[in-house]
C-alpha positions in Angstrom: 89.7 59.2 72.8 88.9 62.2 74.9 86.0 62.5 77.4 84.5 65.5 75.8 83.6 66.9 72.4 85.8 69.7 71.1 82.9 72.2 71.6 82.4 71.2 75.3 86.2 71.1 75.9 86.5 74.6 74.5 83.9 75.9 76.8 85.3 74.1 79.8 88.8 75.3 79.1 87.7 78.9 78.8 86.0 78.6 82.2 88.9 76.9 83.8 91.6 79.4 82.7 89.8 82.4 84.2 90.9 81.9 87.8 94.6 81.0 87.2 94.9 83.9 84.8 93.7 86.2 87.6 96.3 84.8 89.9 98.9 85.7 87.2 97.5 89.2 87.2 98.4 89.4 91.0 102.0 88.8 90.2 101.9 91.2 87.3 101.2 93.8 90.0 103.7 92.4 92.5 106.8 94.5 91.7 109.0 95.4 94.6 108.8 99.1 94.1 107.0 100.9 96.9 106.7 104.6 97.6 106.6 105.9 101.2 106.6 109.4 102.5 110.1 109.2 103.7 111.7 107.4 100.8 111.2 105.6 97.5 112.0 101.9 97.8 113.1 100.8 94.4 113.5 97.1 95.3 116.5 94.9 96.2 119.6 94.8 94.1 122.3 92.2 93.9 120.1 89.1 94.4 120.4 87.7 90.9 118.3 84.6 91.6 115.4 86.5 93.0 115.7 89.2 90.3 115.5 86.5 87.5 112.6 84.6 89.1 110.5 87.7 89.9 111.2 89.1 86.4 110.3 85.8 84.8 106.9 85.7 86.6 106.0 89.4 86.6 107.2 90.6 83.2 107.0 87.4 81.1 104.5 84.8 82.3 102.1 87.3 83.9 101.9 89.3 80.7 99.7 86.5 79.2 96.5 87.1 81.2 95.2 90.4 79.8 96.1 89.3 76.2 94.3 86.0 76.7 91.3 87.7 78.2 91.1 90.1 75.2 91.2 87.1 72.9 88.5 85.2 74.9 86.4 88.4 75.0 86.5 88.8 71.2 85.7 85.1 70.7 82.7 85.2 73.1 81.5 88.5 71.8 80.9 87.1 68.3 80.1 83.6 69.3 77.2 82.1 67.4 76.5 85.5 65.7 75.2 84.5 62.2 74.2 87.9 61.0 75.6 91.3 62.1 73.2 94.2 62.0 72.2 97.3 64.0 69.9 95.3 66.2 72.6 92.8 67.1 75.0 95.7 67.8 72.4 97.4 70.1 71.8 94.2 72.0 75.6 93.6 72.5 76.1 97.2 73.7 73.2 97.0 76.1 74.6 93.8 77.6 78.0 95.2 78.0 76.5 98.3 79.7 75.7 95.9 82.6 78.7 93.6 82.4 81.4 96.2 81.8 80.4 99.9 82.3 78.5 99.6 85.6 81.3 97.6 87.3 83.8 99.9 85.8 82.2 103.0 87.3 81.5 101.4 90.6 85.0 100.0 91.3 86.8 103.2 90.2 84.4 105.3 92.4 84.7 102.9 95.3 88.5 102.8 95.3 88.6 106.6 95.0 86.3 107.0 97.9 88.5 104.7 100.1 91.6 106.7 99.1 89.9 110.0 99.9 88.7 108.8 103.3 92.2 107.4 104.1 93.8 110.6 103.0 91.5 113.0 104.9 91.5 110.9 108.1 95.3 110.7 107.8 95.3 106.9 108.1 98.6 105.1 107.5 100.4 108.4 106.8 103.8 106.6 106.5 102.5 104.2 103.9 100.2 106.2 101.7 101.4 109.3 99.8 98.5 111.3 98.2 99.4 111.7 94.5 96.9 114.5 93.7 95.9 117.0 96.5 93.5 118.8 94.2 91.0 115.9 94.2 87.9 117.9 93.5 89.2 119.5 90.3 87.3 118.6 87.1 90.5 117.2 85.6 91.0 114.8 88.5 87.4 113.8 88.7 87.1 113.0 85.0 90.6 111.5 84.8 90.0 108.9 87.5 87.5 107.2 85.3 89.7 107.2 82.2 93.2 108.6 82.2 94.3 109.8 85.7 97.0 112.5 85.6 97.8 111.5 82.0 99.3 108.2 83.1 97.2 106.1 80.8 95.2 104.4 83.5 92.0 105.1 85.4 92.1 105.4 89.2 91.8 101.6 89.6 94.8 101.0 87.3 94.0 97.3 86.5 90.8 98.5 85.0 92.7 99.8 81.9 91.7 96.4 80.6 88.0 97.0 81.1 88.4 100.5 79.6 90.1 99.2 76.5 87.6 96.3 76.2 84.7 98.8 76.2 86.4 100.8 73.5 86.9 97.8 71.2 83.3 96.7 71.8 82.2 100.1 70.6 84.2 99.6 67.5 83.0 96.0 67.1 81.2 96.7 63.7 84.6 97.8 62.3 86.2 94.6 63.6 83.4 92.5 62.1 84.0 94.1 58.7 87.7 93.7 58.9 87.4 90.0 59.9 84.8 89.3 57.2 86.5 91.1 54.3 90.2 91.3 55.2 90.2 87.9 56.8 93.6 86.4 57.7 95.6 89.3 56.0 93.8 91.7 58.4 94.8 89.7 61.4 98.4 89.5 60.2 98.5 93.3 59.8 97.2 93.8 63.3 99.7 91.2 64.6 102.6 93.0 62.9 101.5 96.3 64.3 101.4 94.8 67.8 104.4 92.6 67.7 106.6 95.3 66.2 105.3 97.9 68.6 105.6 100.5 65.9 102.7 102.5 67.4 103.7 102.0 71.0 101.3 100.7 73.6 98.5 103.2 73.0 97.2 104.2 69.5 95.6 107.2 71.2 95.9 107.7 75.0 92.8 109.9 75.0 90.6 107.4 73.2 92.0 104.6 75.4 92.4 101.9 72.7 95.7 100.0 72.5 97.3 97.8 69.9 97.2 94.9 72.3 93.5 95.1 72.9 92.7 95.6 69.2 94.9 92.7 68.0 93.8 90.1 70.5 90.1 91.0 70.5 90.2 90.9 66.7 92.0 87.6 66.8 89.3 86.1 69.1 86.6 87.5 66.8 88.3 85.9 63.8 88.1 82.4 65.4 84.5 83.0 66.4 83.2 84.5 63.2 84.9 81.8 61.1 83.7 79.0 63.5 87.3 77.9 64.4 87.4 75.8 67.5 90.2 77.2 69.8 91.1 73.8 71.1 91.2 72.1 67.8 93.4 74.8 66.4 95.7 74.8 69.4 96.0 71.0 69.3 97.6 71.3 65.9 100.6 72.9 67.6 100.4 70.8 70.8 104.0 69.5 70.8 105.6 72.5 69.1 104.0 74.8 71.7 105.3 72.6 74.6 108.8 72.9 73.2 108.7 76.5 71.9 107.1 78.3 74.8 109.8 77.4 77.4 112.4 78.4 74.8 110.7 81.8 74.2 110.5 82.4 78.0 114.2 81.7 78.4 115.1 83.9 75.4 112.9 86.6 76.7 114.6 86.5 80.1 118.1 86.5 78.7 117.4 89.3 76.2 115.4 91.6 78.5 117.9 94.5 78.2 118.3 94.2 74.5 116.5 96.3 71.9 115.1 93.4 70.0 113.5 91.9 73.1 110.1 93.3 72.3 109.8 90.9 69.3 110.7 87.8 71.3 108.5 88.9 74.2 105.4 89.5 72.0 105.7 86.4 69.9 106.3 84.4 73.1 103.0 85.7 74.4 101.1 84.3 71.4 102.9 81.0 71.7 102.2 81.0 75.5 98.4 81.4 74.9 98.4 78.4 72.6 100.5 76.5 75.1 98.0 77.4 77.9 95.0 76.2 75.9 96.8 73.0 75.1 97.9 72.2 78.6 94.6 73.0 80.2 92.4 71.3 77.7 94.6 68.2 77.9 94.3 68.2 81.7 90.6 68.6 81.5 90.2 65.9 78.9 92.3 63.4 80.9 90.4 64.1 84.1 93.5 65.6 85.9 92.0 69.1 85.9 88.4 69.9 87.0 86.5 73.1 86.8 85.5 74.8 90.0 82.4 76.9 89.6 83.2 78.9 92.7 86.7 79.8 91.5 85.5 80.6 88.0 82.7 82.8 89.3 85.0 84.6 91.7 87.5 85.6 89.1 86.1 89.0 88.2 85.4 90.0 91.8 89.0 89.1 92.8 90.4 91.0 89.8 88.3 94.0 90.6 88.9 94.0 94.4 92.6 93.0 94.6 93.9 96.6 94.3 94.7 98.7 96.2 94.7 95.9 98.9 97.6 94.1 97.2 99.8 97.2 97.0 99.0 98.2 100.6 99.8 94.7 101.9 103.1 94.7 100.0 103.9 98.1 101.4 103.2 97.0 105.0 105.4 94.0 104.6 108.2 96.0 103.0 107.8 98.7 105.7 108.2 96.4 108.6 110.7 93.7 107.4 112.9 95.9 105.1 113.9 93.0 102.8 117.7 92.9 102.7 118.2 89.1 102.1 117.1 87.0 99.2 114.7 85.0 101.4 113.0 88.2 102.7 112.7 89.3 99.1 110.9 86.1 98.1 108.6 86.5 101.2 107.9 90.1 100.2 107.1 89.0 96.7 104.9 86.0 97.3 103.2 86.6 100.7 101.2 89.7 99.7 99.7 87.9 96.7 98.8 84.9 98.8 97.2 87.0 101.6 95.3 89.1 99.0 94.0 86.0 97.3 92.8 84.5 100.6 91.1 87.8 101.7 89.4 88.4 98.4 88.1 84.8 98.0 86.8 84.9 101.6 85.1 88.2 100.9 83.6 86.9 97.7 82.2 83.8 99.5 80.8 86.0 102.3 79.0 88.3 99.8 77.8 85.4 97.7 76.0 84.1 100.8 74.8 87.3 102.4 74.8 90.0 99.7 74.3 88.2 96.4 72.3 91.1 94.8 75.0 93.6 95.4 77.7 91.1 94.3 75.8 90.5 91.1 75.6 94.2 90.3 79.3 95.0 91.0 80.5 91.9 89.0 78.3 92.6 86.0 75.7 89.9 86.6 78.4 87.2 86.4 77.3 85.6 89.7 73.8 84.8 88.6 75.0 83.4 85.3 77.3 81.1 87.1 74.7 80.1 89.7 72.3 79.3 86.9 74.9 77.2 85.2 75.6 75.4 88.5 71.9 74.5 88.9 71.7 73.2 85.4 74.7 70.9 85.9 73.3 69.4 89.1 
């Protein structure tokens, strides 16, 4: 018999996975490509072991986090919502104004300011190439908060996730109706559209909604609205997920250059999320894994602040060591992520102690909610 009820285990598992998923995001952004003024470093070639390991982490395992976060966000958005009406919608939108929009605007503006200062002071000229000299144009100013230079990302590119999340939140009444009336067939249609990639990554680049955000947010909403416990559901596939996920990872790796890889890759992500919930919940229930309130509360700050520091650190290391052996390639791949994590976690702890008000605002109030939870548990 487990230590916790399924409801408590679900909550504890969601809290636990936040931090390791953010670490995975680091490696999703740890490709070896680096642009310098004098040349464009495309990364090492000929080191097959390194290429397989880095591809496995960056392009397979590290693709789970944003999908899992969309799923969790959809689940929590509709959690304990008995009746959906205009007042409930207004309340949800008002809350997301603080938790999503304010941090979104702050971090994009903050990173833009840093890049502008670095550019005009000519700091690190060998490492930083300015991608848009016409900074003060209307197109550039507006684009940095939504779709910079038509690339599909805001200035702080990891925040495409926040942008897409805000969009699906705006369309949450439609998602509620689809879940309530289309039920499972609606989820399967959304799953087919995403897995098959028939619409591509973005349904509409200008709007900023993607098939991945819509499907996983809607799937989380389906669990929540129908009161399906995530852990209870995942446990039904406990042993099959343990067997199938490694097989999908291997198949994904081996078929990465083949046209049908997208189907293996996307189905593997779904299996991987079930695998993740099973492994983490089992670890927590057995006492082998324990939640850390500090790590859980730091996850959003680390996510928001890790770029462009991670990219700059990687460029510095590549610039000085010029990785031309497999060992140096691994150093260049792992060390920037480890250094970035250490710096961001230290900065979070510093701000938590000396600037909690500012930290609360720029993380959407997540700090105070965690601190309150910590006091309640003591």
